[in-house]
C-alpha positions, 0 to 999 in steps of 0.5 A: 500500500505504501508503494502505491501511495508513493507512486500516486504522489509521483504521478500527481507531481509529474502531472502538475509539473507537466501542466505548469510546463505547458502553461509556461510554454504557451505563455512564452510562445504567445510573447515570442509571437508578439501577441498583444496583452490587451486589445487596442482601444479606438479613440475617435478623432476630433473631426470624427466627434465633431461630425458624428456628435456635435454637428447633428446636435447643433442642427437638431437644436435649430430645428427644434426651436424653429418647430416650436419644440422647446422641450426637445430644444432644451434636451438637444442643448444639454446634449450639445454641451455634453458632446463638447465636454466629452470632446474635451475629455477625449482630446484634452489638448490640441496643438499644445492648447487646452481644448476644454478651455478653448471650447469653454471660452468660445461657447460659454456665453452663447450657451448661457444665452441659448439656455435663457432663450430656450427657457423663455421660448423666445425665437428671436433671442434664440436665433441671435444666440444660435448665430453667436454659437455658430460664429464661436465654432468658426472662430475656433476652427480658424484658431486651429488652422481649420478655416476650411471648416465653416459651420452655418445656421441651417436654412431648412430642416435637414433631418428627414427621419425625425418628427420635431413637432411639439408633443402635448404633455 
């Protein structure tokens, strides 16, 4: 019985050693092959974020106000501010400048004026502050040597798959 116990221990130790060696060998082969430890993450460019999140919200904000849907206008204004914040978080610097500081400097007053206009449901005040925001965007483009990117106040609704009519509560 004692021989059997020693044989079992030797076999168990050999099995553990084999498993450990296989694990080590597998890891060594992965490292030698250059297998990445973690998958690479994707960070959208400033342009990607501008085109996919900021520009559509800018347009929908204008449409909402011109349709008299002030609730949706307030919602999109909040989304637009949030999109600018996320842009600054994703890209804290651009050309050695603080992007959040630049955005805040040029959008702070227009956002405050837009908020007041939306709350007051005042289309004339909205149009002025929206034009100021649009000019602020273009001044930032100019400052960053992207003057070819010119944003304008929409001339007509360009979002065909959304109903902007105000809803009754």
